[in-house]
N, C-alpha and C positions, 0 to 999 in steps of 0.2 A: 070688298077686294074680290077679284074674280079667283077662281082655282085654276092652278096648271093643269093642262090635261096629261095624260099617261104619258103620250106620244111627246111632247114638248118637254117632260122631265126627262125621260129616257135620254134625249137630244143633249140636255145640259149636263147630265152625268158622265155621257160617253165625253164631252169635250172636256170635262173636267179631268179625265183620266188620261185623254191625250196630252193635255198639259203639264200632267203630273208626269208623263213617262219623258216628256222633252226636256222638264226640267232637271231629272236625274240623269239623263244622258248628257245634258251639260255639265252637271257636277262632276260625272265620272270622267268627262275628257278633261275637266280641269285637272284633276287629280293626276290623271296619267299623264298629263302634259307636264304638271309640276315634277314627277318623278323623274320622268324622261330626261327633264331639263337638268334635273340634279346630278344623273347618273351617266346620261351619254352625251360625252364630251367631242368636241372637233379635234382634228388631226393635230393642229398646233397646240391645244390644250393638252392632249396625250404626250407631244415629243417634250414640251416643259416639263411635266411631271417625271419623265422617265430620264431627264438629264440628271447628271450629280448636281448635289447642293453646293454651292460657293465655298471654298475652301476658308476654314477659320482659321484666324492666327492666335498662337497660345505663345504668351510671354511670361516672363520670369523676372522678379526684382533683382537688381544687384544689390549685393550686400558688402559690409564691412565687417570682418571676423577675424579673429585669428584661427587659422586654417592648422588643423592636425591630422598626420597620418599615423595609424595605427591598426594592431593586429591583435584579436582576443583569442587565446587558446585558455584549454583548462589546465591546471597542475596540482600536485599534492605538497603539502607542507611535510617537512621531514627536519631533520637535525644533522649537524656535521658529525657528530659523533654519537657511537652506539657503544655501551658496555655491557658485555654479558656477566651477569652475576651467577657464580657456581658455587654450589655446596663443598667448602672445603673444610669442614669440621670432621676432626680425626675420632668419628664415634662409629661403631658397630652394633645395630644397626642404624643408619643416617636417614632419619624418617622427617618428613616436613610436618613441624608439631603446629605451625601458625603461618598464615599467610596475613601481613599486614597490609597489603596493597592490592590494588587491581591495574589492570591496564587504564592508561590516561591519566591516574593520579600524579599529583606532584610530588618531587621528591626533595626534601631540604637537608642539610647537614645535621648528622645525629639522628637523624629518623630510622625506625626499625623497619626494614623491610620484610624479614620474615624471621621463622624459628625452626631450628634444625635438632632434632633431639634436645629441645630444651634449651638451646643457645641461640641468644638474639645475633641478628644479622645487622649492625648499623651502616649506614651509607655517610661518607665522609669525600671531602673534596682532595684529590692529590692524583699526581701524575705516576707514582711508583705503584705499580700494583701490589697487592698484599700477597706475599709466597712464603712468610715464616710466620712462628709466633713468635711474640716478643715479649720478652723477660728481664726484670732487673739487672742492669749491667750491661744491656745488648748497646751495640753502638750501629748508626747507620744512617743513610738518608731516610730510610722509611721510618725509624724511629722520630727523627725530625718533623718529617710528614705528619704523624700521629698525634707529636706534640703540638703544631701547628693548630692542629683540626681542635685539640683539647681547649686551646687557647681561645680560638674565636667561638666556641661553645660557653666559655666562660667558666670550666674548670681548673684552668691553668693561667698563673700570672706570669712565672718565673721559674726557668728550669735550666738543666745543663742541657742545652740544646743539641741534639743528636746523640743522647744518652738517656737510657730508660732509668732515670732515678727515681728518689724516694717520691718526689712531689709528681712525677709522671703517673708512677703506680696509685698515689692517691687520688688523682685526677680521675683516671680509669676506673678506680672504684666507686668514684662518684656518679659516673655516668650510668654505672650497671645498676647501684641502687636506686638513683632516680627512677631507672625504667622498670624497676620491681624485681631486680635480679641478684643472685647474691655477688659479693665483690671477688672476682677473680686475683691470683696471683701475677698474672701478665693478661696481654691482649693475646688470646687464643687466634690461631689462624682458623678462617673462616666466620670471626665473629666481626668483621669490617672489611667492606668493599670500598676501595678508593674510585670514586669517579672523576675524571678531569675537570668538570667545571659543576658547580652547583648555583643556584637551584637545577633540578633535571625534572623529568616525567617518565613514569614507567609506561615501556612499550608492551612487549607481549610478555604475559604471565605465563611460563610452560609447565607447571605443576600444579598439585591440588594437595590440600592438607591430607596426610596418611600416605603421600606416594614415598616411595624409597627412592633416594638420590644418592649419587656418587660425586662425579666432579662435572657433571652435566648440568648446563645451565638450569636456574630456577627462573630466570627474567631477564629482561632487556632494560637497560636505564639508558635513556636518550637525552644527551647534553649537548652544550655547545649552541652556538646561534643558531637560529631557526634559517631555513633555505627554503626555497621552492622549486621542485623538479617538472618541466614540462615536455612535450614532444611538439615541435613545429612541423605541422604536414609539409609533404614533398610540394613544392612551387610554391610557398609562401614563405620562404627563408630571405628571400631578396630584402635588404636594406635592415635586416637585423643583425646587430653586432653588439660586443660588450659594451658596457657603458650606458645604454640606453634607459630611461625611467620606465616604470612598470608600477601601474596601478593594481593593486591586490585586493580581492573582493571575496570575501565568504558571506555568500546570499543567505545560505542557512541559518546563519548567527547574526545576520545585519551588522558585521563590522567589515571595517576597511584597513588597508595598511599600504606603504609604499616599499618600493625597492629598485634595483638596479640589475641589468643582465650581467651577469657575471661571467659566464661563459656559454659558447655554442660549440658543440661537439658535431662528429661526421655524422654522414646519414648511416642509420643503422636499419635493417629491413625487419617485417615483423616477425615475429618468432613463431614457430610451430613445434608442435610435439612429433613423438616418434612415428606417429600417424598422419603426420601432415597438417593436422589441424590448427589453425591460429591458435595461439595463446592468449587466454582471457587477458585484457588489458594491454597485450602488446599492440603498440599502435606504430607503424613505419614513418620515419621522418629524422628530423634534427634534435637530438638533445639538449634542452636549454636548462642552465641552473640560473636562479634569480636568488641574490644575497638581498635581506631583507634590512631596510632602512630605519623602518617607524611602523609602530603598529601592530605588529605580529609578534606573539612570546610563545612561551612553551604550550600554552592553552589551544594554540591552533595546531600542533601537530596531529598528524594523518587527516586534517581536514582537505577536501576537493574546493579547490578556490579557480576563479576567473583570473587570468593574466592579462591585463592590457597594457602591451607593448607600444611604447611613443618612437617610431621610427625617425618622424622628423616632424618639426614645427614651426610655422612664422613665427618670428621675433615679435612683432606687432600686429595689429589687426589691418588686413589687406583687403582691396576690392576681390570678390569673388561671383561667379556665375555658373550655374549648373553645366556641365560637360555638354550636354546636348546645345548650348547655345554658341559655344565656339565652332565657328566654319573656316574652311581653308580657301585663299584664293587661287587663281590660276598661277601664281608665282611662288606658291608654298607657304606664303605668309598667312597669319591667323586675323579674324576679325569677328566681330559682334554686330548686330542689326539693332540698332536702337529704336523704338517705335514712341514717337511722342506725338504734340498737338502739331506739329509741323510735317509729319509722315515718318517715313523710315528712312533713318541715314546709317551709313557703314562707318564702323570704329576700328581701325586698325589697332592692333595689340600685340603683346609678347604675353606668354602662359609661364607659371610657375608651378609651385606645390598642387598636387591632385589628391584629395581626400575626399571621402564620403559624398561622392558624386559631383563634387565642386571642385572647380579650378581657380586658382590665384591668377588673375590677370592685370597688364599693367598697360593702360592706351599710350599709344605712341605720341600723342597729344593729351596732355596730363587732363584738361580742363573738359575733353570729349567724352568723357565716362565718370559718372558719380554714383556714390550709393542712392538709391532709391530710384535710378533710371529704369525703365521697363524695356528688356532684349527679348529679341524673338527665340523661340525655341524651337516653333515649328509653324510652317504657314508660310 
């Protein structure tokens, strides 16, 4: 085979370089063309992209439910009666030598609340306040009240009711001895406090062991049926009246109860101190009192609870739609737009109760609207 001359070889190499250059230029042109085709758009394409997207249709399902209109506020559980327990012991000095209860403790009949100068203070149920020492031969309503308490405690079965007789003296002696105290000649003033109803619960305790006391209260005993007080903010009173059902919830202790609105008071402004600073806990609004029907007892006293007041409720399940689905026509009537396989159709209707973002609807033609239909909310 003949060898290629230097000149011929140079020519071949040069041609190959030219071919490579042409190929590279073509490749670059293809890439640039592709990029340009991707990012460079015609005026028609640009106009199409800048126009707003077609409006979407948002629908909601017609439901059948019992509709309830309510409001929820915070309230505090208290009781209808508060009895101040004072030290009436005729002793000098009168010193608290024992406290048997603390705030919040339950109080039962015959229970010792405290001890002043070594004398016990028993709690008993009764409407007549203790105002004198009772001795053999004494007569009166307060004597019979003591006798009935002794009877309930099991210390007295029969007596000359209303007269402090021997049987009564024996019963009182048994009470003291059982509690670990010497038997007295009678029921000394300051050794019993009568509370309107028992059981009850201790409210605030105002003294400590060792305190010198006179006629000032030792503590407060809370009795009577529980009730809940709350304040309805201004602007939210509409529809609230006595007799409405109330659900009571103590979230902290995971318990519930029921009650009714007992009374609604006149508007009260927020309380302020001498410097014009709002008093803590004072809220402007309408005071409301809720009577307890079920589930709430003395252990709830002092609890902060949620009150859900039912202002209106449909008797049975009714057709409901979101408020946004109901529209008004030119004549002031109401309608909803139903969207189904046949397209969009208008259903005239009347409205009823409104609650929780839903409204009760009654189609003019009964069969024209049913639970499960899709109504247009937007679009």
